C-alpha positions in Angstrom: 7.2 -24.3 -8.4 6.2 -25.5 -5.1 3.1 -24.5 -3.1 5.3 -22.6 -0.7 6.1 -20.1 -3.4 2.5 -19.6 -4.2 1.7 -19.3 -0.5 4.2 -16.6 0.0 2.9 -14.6 -2.9 -0.8 -15.1 -1.6 0.3 -13.8 1.9 2.2 -10.8 0.4 -0.9 -10.0 -1.8 -3.2 -10.2 1.3 -0.9 -7.9 3.2 -0.8 -5.5 0.2 -4.5 -5.5 0.1 -4.7 -4.6 3.9 -2.3 -1.7 3.2 -4.3 -0.4 0.4 -7.5 -0.7 2.4 -5.7 1.5 5.1 -4.6 3.9 2.6 -8.2 4.3 1.3 -9.4 4.9 4.9 -6.6 7.5 5.5 -7.6 9.3 2.3 -11.4 9.1 3.2 -10.6 10.3 6.7 -8.9 13.3 5.4 -11.4 14.0 2.6 -14.1 13.9 5.3 -12.4 16.2 7.7 -11.8 18.7 4.9 -15.3 18.5 3.9 -16.5 18.9 7.4 -14.2 22.0 7.9 -15.6 23.6 4.8 -19.2 22.8 5.7 -18.8 24.4 9.0 -17.8 27.5 7.1 -14.0 27.4 8.2 -11.5 28.6 5.5 -9.3 25.6 4.3 -6.2 26.9 6.0 -5.1 27.3 9.7 -4.5 24.9 12.4 -7.4 22.5 11.6 -6.1 22.1 8.2 -2.6 21.7 9.1 -3.4 18.7 11.4 -5.1 17.0 8.5 -2.6 17.6 6.1 0.3 16.5 8.4 -1.7 13.3 9.2 -2.1 12.7 5.4 1.6 13.4 4.7 3.1 11.3 7.6 1.0 8.3 7.2 0.7 8.6 3.6 4.4 8.4 3.1 4.8 5.6 5.6 2.0 3.5 4.0 3.4 4.3 0.4 7.0 3.0 1.4 5.4 -0.1 2.9 3.3 -0.7 -0.3 6.2 -0.3 -2.6 8.4 -2.6 -0.5 5.7 -5.2 -0.4 5.3 -5.0 -4.2 9.0 -5.3 -4.6 9.0 -8.6 -2.5 6.3 -9.9 -4.6 8.0 -9.2 -7.9 11.3 -10.8 -6.6 9.3 -13.9 -5.4 7.8 -14.1 -9.0 11.1 -13.5 -10.6 12.5 -16.5 -8.6 9.8 -18.8 -9.6 10.2 -17.7 -13.3 14.0 -18.4 -13.1 13.5 -21.6 -11.4 11.1 -22.7 -14.1 13.3 -21.7 -16.9 16.3 -23.8 -15.3 13.7 -26.6 -15.0 12.8 -26.3 -18.7 16.3 -26.1 -19.8 17.3 -29.3 -18.0 14.8 -31.3 -20.0 
């Protein structure tokens, strides 16, 4: 295993962490909007709610896809490292 492999995984993990933070911000923002609507006495339906739900639906799906793709890349990198180490061990 070389340091480039570990650096790649470290970078992917940092990217994944950023995506998870953005997901958390999205969920918190939508939750705050819904709470504000309810506090103002608005029924939780109608145009105000639809904007929030559409925002959550569109960006949530987008972030989910990127997160799962990033996790897949990390798994592939780890599998490559494991296979390389198994080959190196077998050669001894």
